[in-house]
C-alpha positions in Angstrom: -31.8 -78.8 -160.1 -29.8 -79.1 -157.0 -32.9 -80.3 -154.8 -33.6 -82.6 -157.4 -30.0 -84.0 -157.3 -30.9 -85.1 -153.6 -28.6 -82.2 -152.2 -29.2 -79.2 -150.3 -28.6 -75.8 -150.5 -27.5 -72.9 -148.0 -28.5 -69.5 -148.2 -26.5 -66.9 -146.1 -27.9 -63.7 -145.4 -26.3 -60.6 -143.1 -28.9 -60.2 -140.7 -31.9 -61.6 -139.3 -34.5 -59.1 -141.5 -32.7 -60.2 -144.4 -33.1 -63.8 -143.4 -36.7 -63.1 -143.0 -37.5 -61.5 -146.6 -35.4 -64.6 -148.1 -37.7 -66.7 -146.1 -40.7 -64.9 -147.7 -39.3 -65.1 -151.3 -38.4 -68.8 -151.4 -41.1 -70.3 -149.0 -44.2 -69.8 -151.7 -41.9 -71.5 -154.6 -40.4 -74.4 -152.5 -42.8 -75.3 -149.9 -41.5 -77.4 -147.1 -38.0 -77.5 -148.5 -37.4 -74.2 -146.6 -35.9 -73.9 -143.3 -34.1 -71.1 -141.2 -31.7 -70.9 -138.9 -30.5 -68.1 -136.6 -30.2 -66.3 -133.2 -33.4 -65.0 -132.9 -35.1 -68.2 -132.9 -35.7 -70.1 -129.8 -33.4 -73.3 -129.1 -36.3 -75.5 -129.7 -36.6 -74.1 -133.3 -33.0 -74.5 -134.2 -32.8 -77.9 -132.6 -35.2 -78.6 -134.9 -33.5 -77.1 -137.9 -30.1 -79.1 -137.0 -32.2 -82.3 -136.9 -33.7 -81.7 -139.9 -30.1 -81.2 -141.7 -28.7 -84.4 -139.9 -31.5 -86.7 -141.6 -29.8 -85.6 -145.0 -33.2 -85.3 -147.0 -32.7 -82.1 -149.8 -33.3 -78.7 -147.8 -32.8 -75.1 -148.5 -31.4 -73.8 -145.1 -31.5 -69.7 -144.7 -29.2 -68.6 -142.0 -26.8 -66.4 -140.7 -23.3 -67.0 -140.5 -23.9 -69.5 -137.7 -25.8 -71.7 -140.0 -22.1 -72.8 -141.8 -21.8 -74.9 -138.9 -24.7 -76.9 -139.2 -24.1 -81.0 -139.5 -24.6 -81.1 -143.5 -24.1 -84.2 -145.1 -25.2 -83.5 -148.8 -24.5 -79.8 -149.5 -25.0 -79.2 -153.1 -24.9 -75.5 -153.1 -24.0 -72.2 -151.1 -25.2 -68.7 -151.8 -23.8 -65.9 -150.0 -26.6 -62.8 -150.4 -24.7 -59.4 -149.9 -21.3 -60.8 -149.8 -19.6 -57.6 -148.8 -21.4 -57.0 -145.9 -19.4 -56.2 -142.5 -21.6 -58.4 -140.6 -20.2 -61.7 -141.9 -17.5 -61.4 -139.7 -17.3 -62.2 -136.2 -14.7 -60.7 -134.0 -16.2 -61.2 -130.5 -16.9 -63.7 -129.1 -14.4 -66.4 -130.6 -14.2 -68.0 -132.9 -13.2 -65.3 -135.0 -13.9 -65.7 -138.5 -15.3 -64.2 -141.8 -18.8 -65.8 -143.2 -18.1 -65.2 -146.9 -14.1 -66.8 -146.6 -15.7 -70.0 -144.3 -18.5 -70.3 -147.0 -15.9 -70.8 -149.4 -14.0 -73.5 -147.4 -17.2 -75.2 -146.8 -18.0 -75.3 -150.8 -14.7 -77.0 -151.2 -15.0 -79.4 -148.6 -18.4 -80.6 -149.8 -17.4 -80.1 -153.4 -20.2 -77.7 -153.9 -21.1 -74.8 -156.2 -21.0 -71.5 -154.7 -22.3 -68.1 -155.6 -21.5 -64.5 -154.3 -24.1 -62.0 -154.6 -23.7 -58.8 -154.2 -24.6 -55.1 -156.0 -21.4 -53.7 -154.8 -19.1 -56.4 -154.4 -16.0 -56.7 -151.9 -12.7 -55.4 -153.5 -11.4 -59.0 -152.8 -14.3 -60.5 -154.8 -13.9 -57.9 -157.5 -10.0 -58.4 -157.6 -10.9 -62.5 -158.1 -13.3 -61.9 -160.6 -11.1 -59.4 -162.8 -8.0 -61.8 -162.3 -10.1 -64.9 -163.6 -10.0 -66.5 -159.9 -14.1 -66.3 -159.8 -16.5 -66.3 -162.8 -18.4 -63.2 -163.1 -21.9 -63.1 -163.9 -23.9 -59.7 -164.2 -27.7 -59.4 -164.1 -29.0 -57.7 -167.2 -31.9 -56.1 -165.5 -32.6 -55.3 -161.9 -33.3 -57.9 -159.4 -37.0 -55.9 -158.6 -39.5 -54.4 -160.0 -38.9 -51.3 -158.3 -38.5 -48.1 -160.4 -35.0 -47.2 -161.5 -33.2 -44.2 -159.5 -30.2 -41.8 -160.6 -27.3 -41.0 -158.9 -25.8 -37.4 -159.2 -22.4 -36.3 -157.5 -21.8 -32.6 -156.8 -18.9 -30.5 -156.3 -19.6 -28.7 -153.3 -16.6 -26.7 -153.4 -17.0 -25.8 -157.0 -20.9 -24.6 -156.3 -19.4 -22.7 -153.2 -17.0 -20.8 -155.4 -19.9 -19.8 -157.9 -21.7 -18.6 -154.8 -24.5 -21.3 -155.4 -24.8 -22.6 -152.0 -27.0 -21.7 -149.0 -25.2 -22.8 -145.9 -24.3 -26.4 -146.1 -26.6 -27.2 -148.9 -25.9 -26.6 -152.8 -28.8 -24.5 -154.6 -29.1 -27.6 -156.8 -30.3 -29.5 -154.1 -32.4 -27.0 -152.9 -34.3 -26.9 -156.1 -34.4 -30.7 -156.2 -36.0 -30.7 -152.7 -38.3 -27.6 -153.4 -39.8 -29.1 -156.6 -40.2 -32.5 -155.1 -42.3 -31.0 -152.1 -44.2 -29.0 -154.4 -45.1 -32.1 -156.5 -46.3 -33.7 -153.1 -42.8 -36.2 -153.4 -41.4 -37.3 -150.4 -37.8 -35.9 -149.7 -35.2 -36.4 -147.2 -31.5 -35.1 -146.2 -28.8 -37.7 -145.3 -26.2 -35.9 -143.0 -23.6 -38.8 -142.1 -23.1 -38.9 -138.2 -19.3 -38.1 -138.4 -19.8 -34.8 -140.5 -18.4 -31.7 -139.0 -19.5 -29.5 -137.0 -21.0 -31.7 -134.3 -23.7 -30.5 -132.1 -27.0 -28.5 -132.9 -25.7 -25.9 -134.7 -25.7 -27.4 -138.3 -29.3 -28.2 -137.7 -30.3 -24.5 -137.0 -28.1 -23.3 -140.0 -29.8 -26.2 -142.5 -33.3 -24.8 -141.3 -32.7 -21.4 -142.4 -31.5 -22.4 -145.6 -34.3 -25.2 -146.2 -36.8 -22.0 -145.6 -40.3 -23.3 -146.2 -39.6 -26.7 -147.4 -40.7 -29.6 -145.5 -38.2 -32.4 -145.3 -37.0 -34.8 -142.8 -33.4 -35.1 -141.4 -31.6 -38.3 -140.7 -28.0 -39.2 -139.6 -28.5 -42.8 -139.3 -28.9 -44.8 -142.7 -31.2 -47.6 -140.5 -33.5 -45.1 -140.0 -33.9 -44.6 -143.4 -34.0 -48.3 -144.1 -36.8 -48.7 -141.5 -39.2 -46.1 -143.3 -42.2 -47.5 -144.0 -42.7 -44.9 -146.7 -39.6 -44.0 -148.5 -38.5 -41.0 -149.9 -38.2 -40.8 -153.6 -35.2 -37.7 -153.4 -32.4 -38.2 -150.9 -29.8 -35.4 -150.6 -26.5 -36.4 -149.1 -24.6 -33.3 -147.3 -20.9 -33.8 -147.1 -20.8 -37.1 -148.6 -16.9 -37.1 -147.4 -17.8 -37.6 -143.8 -18.6 -41.4 -145.2 -14.9 -41.9 -145.7 -12.8 -42.7 -142.4 -9.2 -42.2 -142.3 -8.7 -45.0 -139.6 -10.4 -47.7 -142.0 -8.6 -48.9 -145.2 -12.2 -50.2 -146.3 -13.6 -46.8 -146.3 -14.0 -46.6 -150.0 -15.8 -49.5 -150.4 -18.2 -48.7 -147.3 -18.9 -45.8 -149.5 -20.1 -47.6 -152.1 -22.1 -49.8 -150.2 -24.0 -46.9 -148.3 -24.6 -45.0 -151.5 -25.7 -48.3 -152.9 -28.2 -48.6 -149.9 -29.5 -44.8 -150.2 -30.3 -45.7 -154.0 -32.1 -48.7 -153.0 -34.2 -47.0 -150.7 -35.0 -44.3 -153.2 -36.0 -46.6 -155.4 -38.6 -47.9 -152.9 -40.4 -44.7 -153.5 -43.5 -43.9 -155.0 -42.1 -41.9 -158.3 -38.5 -42.6 -160.0 -35.8 -42.2 -157.4 -32.9 -39.9 -157.0 -30.3 -39.6 -154.7 -27.9 -36.3 -154.8 -24.4 -36.2 -153.2 -22.7 -33.4 -152.1 -19.0 -33.7 -151.5 -16.0 -31.4 -150.8 -13.7 -34.5 -152.3 -15.1 -34.4 -155.7 -11.9 -35.7 -157.1 -11.6 -38.7 -154.7 -11.5 -41.4 -156.7 -14.5 -43.2 -155.1 -16.7 -40.5 -155.9 -15.3 -40.2 -159.6 -16.2 -43.9 -159.7 -19.6 -43.1 -158.6 -20.1 -40.4 -161.1 -18.7 -42.8 -163.8 -15.4 -40.7 -164.2 -12.9 -43.3 -163.8 -13.1 -47.2 -163.2 -12.8 -49.8 -160.2 -9.1 -50.5 -161.0 -8.1 -47.5 -160.3 -9.1 -47.7 -156.5 -7.9 -51.4 -156.8 -4.4 -49.8 -158.3 -4.4 -47.8 -154.9 -4.8 -50.6 -153.1 -1.9 -52.3 -154.6 0.4 -49.3 -154.1 -0.3 -49.2 -150.6 0.2 -53.1 -150.4 -3.5 -53.6 -148.7 -6.2 -56.0 -148.9 -7.0 -57.7 -151.8 -2.9 -57.5 -152.4 -1.8 -58.4 -149.0 -3.2 -59.8 -145.8 -4.3 -57.7 -143.1 -3.8 -58.6 -139.1 -5.1 -55.9 -136.3 -4.2 -56.3 -132.9 -6.3 -54.0 -130.4 -4.6 -52.9 -127.0 -6.8 -52.0 -124.2 -6.8 -50.5 -120.5 -3.8 -48.7 -118.9 -3.0 -45.4 -118.5 -1.6 -43.1 -121.5 2.0 -43.9 -120.4 1.7 -47.4 -119.8 -0.3 -47.8 -123.5 2.7 -46.0 -124.9 5.1 -48.6 -123.2 3.1 -51.1 -124.6 3.0 -50.1 -128.0 6.6 -49.5 -127.9 7.1 -53.1 -126.9 4.7 -54.6 -129.3 6.3 -52.8 -132.3 9.6 -54.2 -131.4 7.8 -57.9 -131.3 6.2 -57.4 -134.5 9.7 -56.1 -136.2 11.6 -59.4 -134.5 8.8 -61.8 -135.8 9.3 -60.7 -139.4 6.1 -58.3 -139.8 8.1 -55.0 -140.8 4.8 -53.4 -142.9 2.4 -52.0 -140.2 1.1 -49.1 -138.8 0.9 -48.3 -135.2 0.4 -47.8 -132.4 -2.7 -46.0 -133.6 -4.8 -44.4 -130.7 -8.6 -45.1 -131.2 -9.5 -44.1 -127.8 -8.2 -42.7 -124.6 -7.3 -46.2 -123.1 -7.1 -48.0 -126.6 -4.9 -48.7 -129.7 -4.5 -50.9 -132.7 -1.8 -52.0 -134.8 -2.5 -52.9 -138.5 0.1 -55.3 -140.0 0.1 -56.3 -143.5 1.3 -59.6 -144.5 2.3 -61.0 -147.9 -0.2 -63.6 -149.7 2.4 -66.3 -149.5 2.6 -69.9 -147.6 5.3 -68.4 -145.3 2.3 -65.8 -143.8 1.3 -68.6 -141.3 4.8 -68.7 -140.1 4.9 -64.8 -139.6 1.7 -65.0 -137.7 2.9 -67.8 -135.3 5.8 -65.8 -134.3 4.1 -62.7 -133.8 1.5 -64.7 -131.4 4.7 -66.4 -129.8 6.5 -62.7 -129.5 3.4 -61.3 -127.7 1.9 -64.1 -125.4 
């Protein structure tokens, strides 16, 4: 309908592989209406796409966040696929912006419709849907024809107390892996890279526990995603290691990563299963995954802590110098923030031997811009 009205459609994807998948999906349906724009193309190819947009003929432009800055003349709709993805945020080089938020502004400028798509929406989008700012549309069926996949959350501490573990893995997971191997069903173990202990000792302990069960072990989610033959069973060890104490979005990221694992398992040859072992079984994010609480519970935690989407977050990163110099800078910056009216902040928080951050929570009010200007003036 948008094309028939003589208007163009912009479809944003977070990365180049997703862009290529989207192109394969749309090209057979819309033919020459489809063009792509991303950094993986040659300069000549991108120049050609820019000229096509300038001509004003209705098109479907599929691209990454940089496609937002094409010279649109007749934009009628924007679709942001996987709107939760962190890759939409550009921090280096300047300009620093978030692709999803910029798409919302672009839609306002062109009076275009906009669709934010995600299986695990960002908490900002969820909050806006729950409060009626956004209209919520739910898919009644699966978006693809892949078989379904089940998800099970296991209380590792409980299994440990019941002597139902063998080293780092529960008997429940061992039985599932053994049965899958006996049936010729591919299984895999995923252990987050931040799980403890580090080094190779855990591999030896896990190898002893697995015995004659032949299964691959992964510590990088992208390696699992890249497999041509996907495992139908994935066992996650130390699910709590997906949570980062330094990142207030850790709970969101857990939901996104578990969703990816479920999709990987769905791509196997049989009905998929994902088993997540965790020592933080009562943490709200795992309770949500197990169907034992609602998303509002996690949003309530954000509200109580004055975190987005109930406030705005500004992060200042300080790098370089000795430990003493950093400490001195930290004290000076803290004083600057207080004088600027930013009293609700955490920091300095060391992130490495020569770096630290400040995380500043600002109210979602018009005066926030004034506070940001004061902060910038006091620092520079």
